[in-house]
BALOBA-1460 file (C-alpha; in Angstrom, 3 decimals):
// residues 402
<rec num="1" residu="m" x="-60.218" y="42.434" z="-26.729"/>
<rec num="2" residu="k" x="-58.875" y="45.060" z="-24.362"/>
<rec num="3" residu="v" x="-55.491" y="44.220" z="-22.890"/>
<rec num="4" residu="g" x="-55.146" y="45.526" z="-19.322"/>
<rec num="5" residu="i" x="-51.904" y="46.543" z="-17.672"/>
<rec num="6" residu="e" x="-51.899" y="43.263" z="-15.756"/>
<rec num="7" residu="s" x="-51.321" y="41.437" z="-19.058"/>
<rec num="8" residu="t" x="-48.395" y="43.591" z="-20.130"/>
<rec num="9" residu="l" x="-46.228" y="43.707" z="-17.009"/>
<rec num="10" residu="p" x="-43.496" y="41.054" z="-16.724"/>
<rec num="11" residu="q" x="-43.665" y="38.498" z="-13.945"/>
<rec num="12" residu="t" x="-41.276" y="39.648" z="-11.244"/>
<rec num="13" residu="e" x="-39.321" y="36.740" z="-9.796"/>
<rec num="14" residu="v" x="-37.360" y="37.797" z="-6.752"/>
<rec num="15" residu="t" x="-36.658" y="35.504" z="-3.810"/>
<rec num="16" residu="d" x="-37.776" y="36.280" z="-0.288"/>
<rec num="17" residu="e" x="-34.118" y="36.242" z="0.732"/>
<rec num="18" residu="e" x="-33.358" y="39.001" z="-1.767"/>
<rec num="19" residu="l" x="-36.231" y="41.130" z="-0.453"/>
<rec num="20" residu="v" x="-35.057" y="40.691" z="3.137"/>
<rec num="21" residu="s" x="-31.518" y="41.627" z="2.050"/>
<rec num="22" residu="r" x="-32.880" y="44.807" z="0.491"/>
<rec num="23" residu="a" x="-34.636" y="45.654" z="3.756"/>
<rec num="24" residu="r" x="-31.483" y="45.081" z="5.786"/>
<rec num="25" residu="a" x="-29.456" y="47.225" z="3.382"/>
<rec num="26" residu="l" x="-31.738" y="50.156" z="4.205"/>
<rec num="27" residu="g" x="-30.911" y="49.890" z="7.913"/>
<rec num="28" residu="p" x="-28.197" y="52.576" z="8.072"/>
<rec num="29" residu="l" x="-30.397" y="55.101" z="6.229"/>
<rec num="30" residu="l" x="-33.439" y="54.432" z="8.406"/>
<rec num="31" residu="a" x="-31.362" y="54.584" z="11.594"/>
<rec num="32" residu="r" x="-29.791" y="57.866" z="10.510"/>
<rec num="33" residu="n" x="-33.248" y="59.363" z="9.929"/>
<rec num="34" residu="a" x="-34.925" y="57.806" z="12.974"/>
<rec num="35" residu="q" x="-34.720" y="60.832" z="15.245"/>
<rec num="36" residu="k" x="-35.892" y="63.209" z="12.510"/>
<rec num="37" residu="s" x="-38.776" y="60.869" z="11.645"/>
<rec num="38" residu="e" x="-39.849" y="60.863" z="15.266"/>
<rec num="39" residu="q" x="-39.588" y="64.643" z="15.585"/>
<rec num="40" residu="d" x="-41.624" y="65.193" z="12.413"/>
<rec num="41" residu="r" x="-44.219" y="62.555" z="13.391"/>
<rec num="42" residu="r" x="-43.906" y="60.898" z="9.993"/>
<rec num="43" residu="a" x="-41.464" y="58.592" z="8.269"/>
<rec num="44" residu="h" x="-38.716" y="60.625" z="6.633"/>
<rec num="45" residu="e" x="-39.383" y="61.082" z="2.922"/>
<rec num="46" residu="e" x="-35.905" y="59.731" z="2.219"/>
<rec num="47" residu="n" x="-36.968" y="56.495" z="3.932"/>
<rec num="48" residu="i" x="-40.188" y="56.267" z="1.924"/>
<rec num="49" residu="n" x="-38.387" y="56.871" z="-1.361"/>
<rec num="50" residu="a" x="-35.704" y="54.290" z="-0.567"/>
<rec num="51" residu="i" x="-38.292" y="51.665" z="0.409"/>
<rec num="52" residu="s" x="-40.205" y="52.401" z="-2.785"/>
<rec num="53" residu="e" x="-37.062" y="52.119" z="-4.923"/>
<rec num="54" residu="a" x="-36.247" y="48.800" z="-3.248"/>
<rec num="55" residu="g" x="-39.704" y="47.550" z="-4.257"/>
<rec num="56" residu="l" x="-40.718" y="46.893" z="-0.664"/>
<rec num="57" residu="f" x="-44.071" y="48.656" z="-0.960"/>
<rec num="58" residu="r" x="-44.969" y="46.115" z="-3.666"/>
<rec num="59" residu="l" x="-44.392" y="43.084" z="-1.486"/>
<rec num="60" residu="m" x="-48.092" y="42.130" z="-1.407"/>
<rec num="61" residu="v" x="-49.122" y="43.537" z="-4.797"/>
<rec num="62" residu="p" x="-50.240" y="40.832" z="-7.275"/>
<rec num="63" residu="k" x="-47.665" y="39.727" z="-9.844"/>
<rec num="64" residu="r" x="-50.211" y="40.654" z="-12.498"/>
<rec num="65" residu="f" x="-49.352" y="44.261" z="-11.690"/>
<rec num="66" residu="g" x="-45.615" y="43.726" z="-11.357"/>
<rec num="67" residu="g" x="-45.673" y="43.077" z="-7.614"/>
<rec num="68" residu="y" x="-44.026" y="40.265" z="-5.672"/>
<rec num="69" residu="q" x="-47.199" y="38.585" z="-4.326"/>
<rec num="70" residu="s" x="-45.228" y="37.407" z="-1.313"/>
<rec num="71" residu="s" x="-46.123" y="35.245" z="1.669"/>
<rec num="72" residu="i" x="-47.104" y="36.350" z="5.168"/>
<rec num="73" residu="k" x="-43.807" y="34.880" z="6.383"/>
<rec num="74" residu="s" x="-41.907" y="37.170" z="4.023"/>
<rec num="75" residu="h" x="-44.002" y="40.125" z="5.208"/>
<rec num="76" residu="l" x="-42.951" y="39.452" z="8.815"/>
<rec num="77" residu="e" x="-39.287" y="39.019" z="7.914"/>
<rec num="78" residu="i" x="-39.083" y="42.268" z="5.950"/>
<rec num="79" residu="t" x="-41.010" y="44.286" z="8.535"/>
<rec num="80" residu="a" x="-38.754" y="42.952" z="11.300"/>
<rec num="81" residu="a" x="-35.606" y="43.792" z="9.328"/>
<rec num="82" residu="l" x="-36.758" y="47.388" z="8.805"/>
<rec num="83" residu="a" x="-37.881" y="47.738" z="12.428"/>
<rec num="84" residu="e" x="-34.379" y="46.977" z="13.693"/>
<rec num="85" residu="a" x="-33.517" y="50.462" z="12.404"/>
<rec num="86" residu="c" x="-36.802" y="52.420" z="12.608"/>
<rec num="87" residu="a" x="-39.997" y="50.863" z="13.918"/>
<rec num="88" residu="g" x="-42.240" y="53.695" z="12.720"/>
<rec num="89" residu="t" x="-41.037" y="53.369" z="9.134"/>
<rec num="90" residu="a" x="-41.363" y="49.595" z="9.362"/>
<rec num="91" residu="w" x="-44.935" y="49.989" z="10.615"/>
<rec num="92" residu="v" x="-45.835" y="52.192" z="7.648"/>
<rec num="93" residu="t" x="-44.326" y="49.617" z="5.287"/>
<rec num="94" residu="a" x="-46.155" y="46.745" z="6.986"/>
<rec num="95" residu="l" x="-49.555" y="48.438" z="6.967"/>
<rec num="96" residu="t" x="-49.151" y="49.648" z="3.385"/>
<rec num="97" residu="n" x="-48.363" y="46.103" z="2.302"/>
<rec num="98" residu="v" x="-51.263" y="44.481" z="4.115"/>
<rec num="99" residu="c" x="-53.573" y="47.053" z="2.546"/>
<rec num="100" residu="a" x="-52.182" y="46.035" z="-0.853"/>
<rec num="101" residu="w" x="-53.101" y="42.472" z="0.151"/>
<rec num="102" residu="f" x="-56.627" y="43.642" z="0.959"/>
<rec num="103" residu="v" x="-56.895" y="45.152" z="-2.523"/>
<rec num="104" residu="g" x="-55.923" y="41.764" z="-3.942"/>
<rec num="105" residu="l" x="-59.128" y="40.370" z="-2.382"/>
<rec num="106" residu="y" x="-61.438" y="42.767" z="-4.253"/>
<rec num="107" residu="s" x="-62.900" y="42.188" z="-7.689"/>
<rec num="108" residu="r" x="-60.755" y="42.611" z="-10.761"/>
<rec num="109" residu="k" x="-62.412" y="45.964" z="-11.478"/>
<rec num="110" residu="a" x="-61.433" y="47.387" z="-8.077"/>
<rec num="111" residu="q" x="-57.902" y="46.063" z="-8.416"/>
<rec num="112" residu="e" x="-57.639" y="47.740" z="-11.827"/>
<rec num="113" residu="d" x="-58.840" y="51.016" z="-10.280"/>
<rec num="114" residu="v" x="-55.885" y="50.944" z="-7.874"/>
<rec num="115" residu="f" x="-52.977" y="49.053" z="-9.421"/>
<rec num="116" residu="g" x="-54.066" y="49.079" z="-13.053"/>
<rec num="117" residu="a" x="-53.907" y="52.855" z="-13.073"/>
<rec num="118" residu="n" x="-50.673" y="52.913" z="-11.045"/>
<rec num="119" residu="p" x="-48.753" y="49.703" z="-10.183"/>
<rec num="120" residu="d" x="-46.843" y="51.684" z="-7.552"/>
<rec num="121" residu="a" x="-50.013" y="52.885" z="-5.791"/>
<rec num="122" residu="r" x="-49.873" y="52.768" z="-2.003"/>
<rec num="123" residu="v" x="-52.898" y="52.135" z="0.195"/>
<rec num="124" residu="a" x="-53.565" y="52.956" z="3.866"/>
<rec num="125" residu="g" x="-56.417" y="51.525" z="5.893"/>
<rec num="126" residu="v" x="-58.593" y="51.536" z="9.007"/>
<rec num="127" residu="f" x="-61.118" y="48.806" z="9.941"/>
<rec num="128" residu="t" x="-63.201" y="50.845" z="12.397"/>
<rec num="129" residu="p" x="-66.531" y="51.509" z="10.652"/>
<rec num="130" residu="s" x="-68.363" y="54.767" z="10.149"/>
<rec num="131" residu="t" x="-72.163" y="54.479" z="10.191"/>
<rec num="132" residu="d" x="-72.643" y="57.746" z="8.319"/>
<rec num="133" residu="c" x="-73.597" y="56.405" z="4.911"/>
<rec num="134" residu="r" x="-76.606" y="56.058" z="2.649"/>
<rec num="135" residu="r" x="-77.431" y="53.757" z="-0.221"/>
<rec num="136" residu="v" x="-77.699" y="55.310" z="-3.680"/>
<rec num="137" residu="e" x="-77.816" y="53.764" z="-7.110"/>
<rec num="138" residu="g" x="-74.583" y="51.887" z="-7.729"/>
<rec num="139" residu="g" x="-73.041" y="52.243" z="-4.296"/>
<rec num="140" residu="l" x="-72.860" y="54.189" z="-1.042"/>
<rec num="141" residu="v" x="-72.314" y="57.829" z="-0.149"/>
<rec num="142" residu="v" x="-70.086" y="57.904" z="2.920"/>
<rec num="143" residu="s" x="-68.910" y="60.473" z="5.460"/>
<rec num="144" residu="g" x="-66.805" y="60.011" z="8.552"/>
<rec num="145" residu="k" x="-63.531" y="60.263" z="10.411"/>
<rec num="146" residu="w" x="-61.176" y="57.300" z="10.698"/>
<rec num="147" residu="y" x="-58.439" y="57.720" z="13.267"/>
<rec num="148" residu="w" x="-54.955" y="56.233" z="13.331"/>
<rec num="149" residu="s" x="-54.534" y="55.523" z="9.617"/>
<rec num="150" residu="s" x="-50.887" y="54.476" z="9.470"/>
<rec num="151" residu="g" x="-49.205" y="55.380" z="6.190"/>
<rec num="152" residu="s" x="-52.004" y="57.737" z="5.140"/>
<rec num="153" residu="l" x="-49.485" y="60.548" z="4.612"/>
<rec num="154" residu="h" x="-47.758" y="58.489" z="1.916"/>
<rec num="155" residu="a" x="-50.790" y="56.778" z="0.358"/>
<rec num="156" residu="d" x="-52.608" y="57.148" z="-2.964"/>
<rec num="157" residu="w" x="-55.722" y="55.302" z="-1.755"/>
<rec num="158" residu="v" x="-57.348" y="54.551" z="1.598"/>
<rec num="159" residu="t" x="-59.502" y="51.679" z="2.799"/>
<rec num="160" residu="v" x="-61.958" y="52.587" z="5.555"/>
<rec num="161" residu="g" x="-64.627" y="50.730" z="7.485"/>
<rec num="162" residu="v" x="-68.262" y="51.429" z="6.635"/>
<rec num="163" residu="m" x="-71.391" y="50.022" z="8.272"/>
<rec num="164" residu="e" x="-74.672" y="50.180" z="6.358"/>
<rec num="165" residu="h" x="-78.169" y="50.223" z="7.896"/>
<rec num="166" residu="d" x="-81.509" y="50.373" z="6.130"/>
<rec num="167" residu="a" x="-84.162" y="53.073" z="6.522"/>
<rec num="168" residu="n" x="-85.472" y="51.332" z="9.650"/>
<rec num="169" residu="g" x="-82.041" y="51.155" z="11.270"/>
<rec num="170" residu="a" x="-81.556" y="47.440" z="10.652"/>
<rec num="171" residu="f" x="-78.021" y="46.268" z="9.938"/>
<rec num="172" residu="v" x="-77.363" y="45.592" z="6.239"/>
<rec num="173" residu="g" x="-73.628" y="45.029" z="6.005"/>
<rec num="174" residu="q" x="-70.123" y="46.078" z="6.986"/>
<rec num="175" residu="y" x="-67.524" y="46.853" z="4.354"/>
<rec num="176" residu="l" x="-63.985" y="47.955" z="3.663"/>
<rec num="177" residu="a" x="-64.404" y="50.824" z="1.242"/>
<rec num="178" residu="l" x="-61.660" y="51.763" z="-1.247"/>
<rec num="179" residu="i" x="-61.399" y="55.523" z="-1.764"/>
<rec num="180" residu="p" x="-58.896" y="57.560" z="-3.799"/>
<rec num="181" residu="k" x="-56.761" y="59.770" z="-1.566"/>
<rec num="182" residu="s" x="-57.933" y="62.740" z="-3.643"/>
<rec num="183" residu="d" x="-61.482" y="62.230" z="-2.297"/>
<rec num="184" residu="v" x="-60.472" y="62.535" z="1.376"/>
<rec num="185" residu="t" x="-58.471" y="64.858" z="3.584"/>
<rec num="186" residu="i" x="-55.917" y="63.995" z="6.284"/>
<rec num="187" residu="e" x="-56.335" y="65.634" z="9.666"/>
<rec num="188" residu="d" x="-53.143" y="66.027" z="11.703"/>
<rec num="189" residu="t" x="-54.016" y="64.205" z="14.936"/>
<rec num="190" residu="w" x="-51.041" y="61.888" z="15.575"/>
<rec num="191" residu="f" x="-49.537" y="63.346" z="18.774"/>
<rec num="192" residu="t" x="-48.197" y="60.386" z="20.750"/>
<rec num="193" residu="v" x="-45.216" y="59.292" z="22.843"/>
<rec num="194" residu="g" x="-44.541" y="56.194" z="20.737"/>
<rec num="195" residu="m" x="-44.624" y="55.095" z="17.092"/>
<rec num="196" residu="r" x="-44.504" y="58.774" z="16.235"/>
<rec num="197" residu="a" x="-42.781" y="58.113" z="12.898"/>
<rec num="198" residu="s" x="-45.783" y="56.115" z="11.684"/>
<rec num="199" residu="g" x="-47.711" y="59.343" z="11.047"/>
<rec num="200" residu="s" x="-50.979" y="57.551" z="11.836"/>
<rec num="201" residu="n" x="-53.278" y="60.487" z="11.247"/>
<rec num="202" residu="c" x="-57.027" y="60.807" z="10.728"/>
<rec num="203" residu="v" x="-58.778" y="60.244" z="7.373"/>
<rec num="204" residu="v" x="-61.800" y="62.490" z="6.792"/>
<rec num="205" residu="a" x="-64.475" y="61.955" z="4.126"/>
<rec num="206" residu="k" x="-67.483" y="64.117" z="3.387"/>
<rec num="207" residu="e" x="-70.217" y="62.796" z="1.096"/>
<rec num="208" residu="v" x="-67.906" y="60.562" z="-0.916"/>
<rec num="209" residu="f" x="-69.498" y="58.174" z="-3.405"/>
<rec num="210" residu="i" x="-68.106" y="54.645" z="-3.330"/>
<rec num="211" residu="p" x="-69.215" y="52.286" z="-6.123"/>
<rec num="212" residu="d" x="-70.295" y="48.789" z="-5.151"/>
<rec num="213" residu="h" x="-67.246" y="47.140" z="-6.701"/>
<rec num="214" residu="r" x="-65.043" y="49.019" z="-4.252"/>
<rec num="215" residu="l" x="-66.920" y="47.717" z="-1.199"/>
<rec num="216" residu="l" x="-65.456" y="44.549" z="0.333"/>
<rec num="217" residu="d" x="-67.995" y="42.663" z="2.467"/>
<rec num="218" residu="v" x="-66.232" y="42.175" z="5.819"/>
<rec num="219" residu="g" x="-68.622" y="39.442" z="6.966"/>
<rec num="220" residu="a" x="-67.839" y="37.346" z="3.899"/>
<rec num="221" residu="a" x="-64.130" y="38.175" z="4.157"/>
<rec num="222" residu="v" x="-63.957" y="36.873" z="7.743"/>
<rec num="223" residu="s" x="-65.033" y="33.528" z="6.267"/>
<rec num="224" residu="s" x="-62.358" y="33.843" z="3.543"/>
<rec num="225" residu="d" x="-64.982" y="34.407" z="0.833"/>
<rec num="226" residu="y" x="-63.455" y="37.043" z="-1.437"/>
<rec num="227" residu="p" x="-64.749" y="38.562" z="-4.675"/>
<rec num="228" residu="t" x="-61.428" y="38.326" z="-6.543"/>
<rec num="229" residu="e" x="-61.796" y="36.399" z="-9.784"/>
<rec num="230" residu="f" x="-58.190" y="35.177" z="-9.537"/>
<rec num="231" residu="k" x="-58.849" y="32.122" z="-7.391"/>
<rec num="232" residu="d" x="-55.569" y="30.485" z="-8.461"/>
<rec num="233" residu="e" x="-53.535" y="33.152" z="-6.640"/>
<rec num="234" residu="a" x="-52.839" y="31.310" z="-3.404"/>
<rec num="235" residu="e" x="-51.499" y="34.366" z="-1.616"/>
<rec num="236" residu="y" x="-54.961" y="35.971" z="-1.732"/>
<rec num="237" residu="r" x="-56.702" y="32.950" z="-0.216"/>
<rec num="238" residu="g" x="-55.282" y="33.584" z="3.259"/>
<rec num="239" residu="a" x="-57.556" y="33.940" z="6.290"/>
<rec num="240" residu="f" x="-58.652" y="37.577" z="6.592"/>
<rec num="241" residu="v" x="-58.436" y="38.350" z="10.318"/>
<rec num="242" residu="p" x="-55.393" y="36.149" z="11.039"/>
<rec num="243" residu="v" x="-53.505" y="37.997" z="8.289"/>
<rec num="244" residu="a" x="-54.663" y="41.385" z="9.592"/>
<rec num="245" residu="a" x="-53.566" y="40.445" z="13.120"/>
<rec num="246" residu="i" x="-50.220" y="38.753" z="12.581"/>
<rec num="247" residu="v" x="-48.809" y="41.451" z="10.273"/>
<rec num="248" residu="l" x="-49.040" y="43.835" z="13.231"/>
<rec num="249" residu="v" x="-46.312" y="42.010" z="15.152"/>
<rec num="250" residu="g" x="-43.509" y="41.998" z="12.572"/>
<rec num="251" residu="a" x="-42.162" y="45.298" z="13.852"/>
<rec num="252" residu="q" x="-42.131" y="43.912" z="17.401"/>
<rec num="253" residu="l" x="-39.743" y="41.151" z="16.334"/>
<rec num="254" residu="g" x="-37.316" y="43.665" z="14.892"/>
<rec num="255" residu="m" x="-37.511" y="45.916" z="17.935"/>
<rec num="256" residu="g" x="-36.803" y="42.990" z="20.236"/>
<rec num="257" residu="r" x="-33.751" y="41.962" z="18.215"/>
<rec num="258" residu="a" x="-32.441" y="45.529" z="18.033"/>
<rec num="259" residu="a" x="-32.800" y="46.073" z="21.774"/>
<rec num="260" residu="l" x="-31.056" y="42.794" z="22.608"/>
<rec num="261" residu="k" x="-28.155" y="43.569" z="20.271"/>
<rec num="262" residu="y" x="-27.781" y="47.088" z="21.655"/>
<rec num="263" residu="v" x="-27.643" y="45.953" z="25.282"/>
<rec num="264" residu="i" x="-25.200" y="43.116" z="24.497"/>
<rec num="265" residu="d" x="-22.940" y="45.396" z="22.444"/>
<rec num="266" residu="k" x="-22.794" y="48.020" z="25.191"/>
<rec num="267" residu="a" x="-22.348" y="45.570" z="28.083"/>
<rec num="268" residu="p" x="-18.517" y="45.268" z="27.962"/>
<rec num="269" residu="q" x="-18.247" y="49.070" z="28.170"/>
<rec num="270" residu="r" x="-20.664" y="49.569" z="31.062"/>
<rec num="271" residu="s" x="-20.225" y="48.964" z="34.766"/>
<rec num="272" residu="i" x="-23.020" y="48.214" z="37.218"/>
<rec num="273" residu="a" x="-23.273" y="51.295" z="39.397"/>
<rec num="274" residu="y" x="-22.651" y="50.923" z="43.124"/>
<rec num="275" residu="t" x="-21.349" y="47.384" z="42.736"/>
<rec num="276" residu="s" x="-17.925" y="45.823" z="42.253"/>
<rec num="277" residu="f" x="-18.711" y="44.932" z="38.606"/>
<rec num="278" residu="e" x="-16.624" y="47.047" z="36.253"/>
<rec num="279" residu="k" x="-18.245" y="45.304" z="33.300"/>
<rec num="280" residu="q" x="-21.865" y="44.235" z="33.108"/>
<rec num="281" residu="t" x="-20.735" y="41.038" z="31.393"/>
<rec num="282" residu="s" x="-19.021" y="39.903" z="34.607"/>
<rec num="283" residu="s" x="-22.286" y="39.756" z="36.542"/>
<rec num="284" residu="v" x="-24.157" y="36.450" z="36.721"/>
<rec num="285" residu="m" x="-27.342" y="38.446" z="37.323"/>
<rec num="286" residu="f" x="-26.779" y="40.375" z="34.102"/>
<rec num="287" residu="q" x="-25.985" y="37.179" z="32.199"/>
<rec num="288" residu="a" x="-29.257" y="35.659" z="33.398"/>
<rec num="289" residu="q" x="-31.204" y="38.756" z="32.377"/>
<rec num="290" residu="i" x="-29.748" y="38.601" z="28.873"/>
<rec num="291" residu="a" x="-30.606" y="34.931" z="28.584"/>
<rec num="292" residu="e" x="-34.159" y="35.448" z="29.818"/>
<rec num="293" residu="a" x="-34.771" y="38.366" z="27.456"/>
<rec num="294" residu="s" x="-33.318" y="36.435" z="24.531"/>
<rec num="295" residu="l" x="-35.565" y="33.451" z="25.207"/>
<rec num="296" residu="k" x="-38.644" y="35.687" z="25.348"/>
<rec num="297" residu="i" x="-37.683" y="37.195" z="21.984"/>
<rec num="298" residu="d" x="-37.266" y="33.655" z="20.639"/>
<rec num="299" residu="t" x="-40.731" y="32.796" z="21.969"/>
<rec num="300" residu="a" x="-42.167" y="35.769" z="20.096"/>
<rec num="301" residu="h" x="-40.538" y="34.613" z="16.855"/>
<rec num="302" residu="l" x="-41.756" y="31.043" z="17.270"/>
<rec num="303" residu="h" x="-45.368" y="32.119" z="17.743"/>
<rec num="304" residu="a" x="-45.276" y="34.689" z="14.943"/>
<rec num="305" residu="f" x="-43.753" y="32.370" z="12.365"/>
<rec num="306" residu="r" x="-45.906" y="29.405" z="13.359"/>
<rec num="307" residu="a" x="-48.967" y="31.588" z="12.732"/>
<rec num="308" residu="a" x="-47.582" y="32.818" z="9.408"/>
<rec num="309" residu="e" x="-46.813" y="29.265" z="8.321"/>
<rec num="310" residu="d" x="-50.322" y="28.082" z="9.198"/>
<rec num="311" residu="i" x="-51.838" y="30.914" z="7.149"/>
<rec num="312" residu="d" x="-49.509" y="30.422" z="4.177"/>
<rec num="313" residu="k" x="-49.833" y="26.635" z="4.058"/>
<rec num="314" residu="a" x="-53.632" y="26.656" z="4.210"/>
<rec num="315" residu="a" x="-53.747" y="29.273" z="1.471"/>
<rec num="316" residu="r" x="-51.430" y="27.247" z="-0.758"/>
<rec num="317" residu="r" x="-53.598" y="24.162" z="-0.235"/>
<rec num="318" residu="g" x="-56.695" y="26.161" z="-1.092"/>
<rec num="319" residu="e" x="-58.200" y="25.391" z="2.312"/>
<rec num="320" residu="k" x="-59.938" y="27.758" z="4.680"/>
<rec num="321" residu="l" x="-58.211" y="28.025" z="8.029"/>
<rec num="322" residu="d" x="-60.372" y="26.352" z="10.682"/>
<rec num="323" residu="y" x="-61.946" y="28.502" z="13.401"/>
<rec num="324" residu="a" x="-59.801" y="27.182" z="16.257"/>
<rec num="325" residu="t" x="-56.601" y="28.003" z="14.381"/>
<rec num="326" residu="r" x="-57.909" y="31.439" z="13.445"/>
<rec num="327" residu="a" x="-58.667" y="32.070" z="17.118"/>
<rec num="328" residu="r" x="-55.223" y="30.811" z="18.090"/>
<rec num="329" residu="v" x="-53.546" y="33.191" z="15.644"/>
<rec num="330" residu="r" x="-55.219" y="36.131" z="17.405"/>
<rec num="331" residu="a" x="-53.850" y="34.724" z="20.659"/>
<rec num="332" residu="d" x="-50.442" y="34.190" z="19.028"/>
<rec num="333" residu="a" x="-50.318" y="37.881" z="18.159"/>
<rec num="334" residu="g" x="-50.941" y="38.727" z="21.807"/>
<rec num="335" residu="v" x="-48.228" y="36.315" z="22.943"/>
<rec num="336" residu="v" x="-45.763" y="38.041" z="20.620"/>
<rec num="337" residu="v" x="-46.406" y="41.536" z="21.975"/>
<rec num="338" residu="t" x="-46.378" y="40.287" z="25.580"/>
<rec num="339" residu="a" x="-43.090" y="38.442" z="25.097"/>
<rec num="340" residu="i" x="-41.405" y="41.398" z="23.430"/>
<rec num="341" residu="t" x="-42.582" y="43.992" z="25.939"/>
<rec num="342" residu="d" x="-41.497" y="41.691" z="28.778"/>
<rec num="343" residu="a" x="-38.098" y="41.221" z="27.120"/>
<rec num="344" residu="l" x="-37.665" y="44.957" z="26.722"/>
<rec num="345" residu="n" x="-38.441" y="45.578" z="30.379"/>
<rec num="346" residu="i" x="-35.776" y="43.047" z="31.344"/>
<rec num="347" residu="l" x="-33.246" y="44.586" z="28.949"/>
<rec num="348" residu="i" x="-33.924" y="48.108" z="30.204"/>
<rec num="349" residu="s" x="-33.373" y="47.031" z="33.804"/>
<rec num="350" residu="a" x="-30.196" y="45.214" z="32.799"/>
<rec num="351" residu="h" x="-28.850" y="48.120" z="30.761"/>
<rec num="352" residu="g" x="-29.623" y="50.691" z="33.435"/>
<rec num="353" residu="a" x="-31.018" y="54.187" z="33.753"/>
<rec num="354" residu="g" x="-28.929" y="55.335" z="30.795"/>
<rec num="355" residu="t" x="-31.705" y="53.806" z="28.702"/>
<rec num="356" residu="f" x="-33.735" y="56.956" z="29.196"/>
<rec num="357" residu="a" x="-31.203" y="59.386" z="27.821"/>
<rec num="358" residu="e" x="-32.689" y="61.092" z="24.758"/>
<rec num="359" residu="a" x="-29.651" y="59.982" z="22.748"/>
<rec num="360" residu="s" x="-30.297" y="56.313" z="23.485"/>
<rec num="361" residu="p" x="-32.194" y="54.390" z="20.804"/>
<rec num="362" residu="l" x="-33.298" y="51.970" z="23.518"/>
<rec num="363" residu="q" x="-35.827" y="54.395" z="24.988"/>
<rec num="364" residu="r" x="-37.368" y="54.972" z="21.550"/>
<rec num="365" residu="i" x="-37.635" y="51.221" z="20.957"/>
<rec num="366" residu="w" x="-39.310" y="50.846" z="24.364"/>
<rec num="367" residu="r" x="-41.850" y="53.614" z="23.617"/>
<rec num="368" residu="d" x="-42.540" y="52.378" z="20.085"/>
<rec num="369" residu="s" x="-42.996" y="48.774" z="21.173"/>
<rec num="370" residu="n" x="-45.323" y="49.622" z="24.031"/>
<rec num="371" residu="t" x="-47.442" y="51.847" z="21.816"/>
<rec num="372" residu="a" x="-47.748" y="49.274" z="19.027"/>
<rec num="373" residu="a" x="-48.518" y="46.555" z="21.578"/>
<rec num="374" residu="r" x="-51.766" y="48.346" z="22.444"/>
<rec num="375" residu="h" x="-53.260" y="48.020" z="18.955"/>
<rec num="376" residu="a" x="-56.771" y="46.679" z="19.537"/>
<rec num="377" residu="v" x="-56.369" y="43.713" z="17.152"/>
<rec num="378" residu="v" x="-53.381" y="42.313" z="19.088"/>
<rec num="379" residu="l" x="-54.527" y="42.957" z="22.648"/>
<rec num="380" residu="p" x="-53.469" y="39.833" z="24.568"/>
<rec num="381" residu="a" x="-56.545" y="39.746" z="26.812"/>
<rec num="382" residu="v" x="-58.916" y="39.647" z="23.834"/>
<rec num="383" residu="g" x="-56.886" y="37.042" z="21.956"/>
<rec num="384" residu="i" x="-56.612" y="34.786" z="25.002"/>
<rec num="385" residu="e" x="-60.355" y="34.952" z="25.711"/>
<rec num="386" residu="v" x="-61.298" y="34.269" z="22.089"/>
<rec num="387" residu="y" x="-58.930" y="31.289" z="21.929"/>
<rec num="388" residu="g" x="-60.099" y="29.926" z="25.271"/>
<rec num="389" residu="k" x="-63.707" y="30.020" z="24.116"/>
<rec num="390" residu="a" x="-62.727" y="28.247" z="20.887"/>
<rec num="391" residu="l" x="-60.933" y="25.479" z="22.794"/>
<rec num="392" residu="l" x="-63.878" y="24.974" z="25.133"/>
<rec num="393" residu="g" x="-66.576" y="25.232" z="22.497"/>
<rec num="394" residu="v" x="-68.041" y="28.300" z="24.225"/>
<rec num="395" residu="e" x="-69.836" y="30.852" z="22.051"/>
<rec num="396" residu="n" x="-67.669" y="33.842" z="21.112"/>
<rec num="397" residu="t" x="-69.560" y="36.979" z="22.151"/>
<rec num="398" residu="v" x="-66.397" y="39.079" z="22.253"/>
<rec num="399" residu="t" x="-65.651" y="39.947" z="18.626"/>
<rec num="400" residu="p" x="-66.610" y="38.791" z="15.130"/>
<rec num="401" residu="l" x="-63.048" y="39.471" z="13.979"/>
<rec num="402" residu="v" x="-61.551" y="36.001" z="14.258"/>
């Protein structure tokens, strides 16, 4: 009998606390490279190498391949810790890890294609589907452009959305297709004012064959029906869309904490211009602003970690997350980004116009947070409407991604 690589790699037992400590230890390096990462519109290669050496790209890789097979809670904690130093690098790490989680949902054969060949393989992904595909024997031939693929510059594989129709134009299915990086090209399109270090460029495919075993049925996945044969791996029983949504807010938590710490640390050294306050800390107004911002950041953490706990606990019990909770998690993600962006606006007003000096990390945090907050999957308006409909028993005509 053939022995695959999954049988030969040792089980890696590392605590979540140790992984978070590794992330925090990288803070000085990431902070030192933050400006260069932003200028280059990609995470500094020194950052990527250090994160790889710390094992933090293998957070969501199955233990069968030497990964850590960690929880959603751990994912949030590590992303937040990295984002305190460089949000763009943290975003790349977060998206690479959730794409590793997606791979863990595929069949054994697809998982072997990716991690069996290379346990350190990194995957980038985009949900938005291309309709340019045709059915052939054994799979699909796909072409298309997929914009804003975070981490694609550092990936070995990509997952992209594909929508199949029959010869009459009738819908057949929607998939996440796994493609080797060597079969696609990356178009340099990421010119933005925020999250520049994420290098979220465009993936381009022309007539690429994708075998059936590397097509994940999105409709089935939304219902937590996955083709993986390893049903005892609780971490890969989590609810598909709630996982995809909540992992997008980990960086926001770190940015909120970093901004609060920066403003508090600088306060004793800063006056309030055109007032009698020689120190910001002497002002009751300033004290109230700090308290309000801190409470909003706390609110963001409470919603994010409640959602993560609901996902993790249901997965461990082997239960599918009920629809109302899935809808609430999408709303939770929106609450997180709203609370953090509100907190940042308060902190910027409290800190003063010096925020917008190029040398200030606060202005980069503000730009990065506001850019990431506009990701379509965490838009507060959509999450609130979906959750409201779920609470009222009204049909959801907004989005199937719940």
